[in-house]
C-alpha angles and dihedrals in degrees: 000000000000124000123182130188122193130191136179095186105127125271085033094183087073083085087079091055091050089054096040090236126121111237091212093070144036121249126210127184141155120257129181105290100010150345129306124209121193117191140152114232088182128025120165135134090260101039135020131182124190119193126197114197119192120200100196119197106206094190092053089050090058098043101044128077117256129235113308093025095284118148116238119264117272117260107082128238094328089082089068095043118083107198097161096256114119 
């Protein structure tokens, strides 16, 4: 999944301060169910774009325990796949 946010409010690089991420470098960290990457494809005083790329591991989502130590609901991976049947 890719999410981008743009701003032209000046100075546009203040977007990095709001997100607590330095626009000069990429950031990678683990999140529940995958890996998140935060980077800035464009960072100037007049325009700034931040991108969040999520690498979701569907198998890991099913196998790991959820928040609060609860086991995931029974049903396997089909609970995470929407194929239009229901």
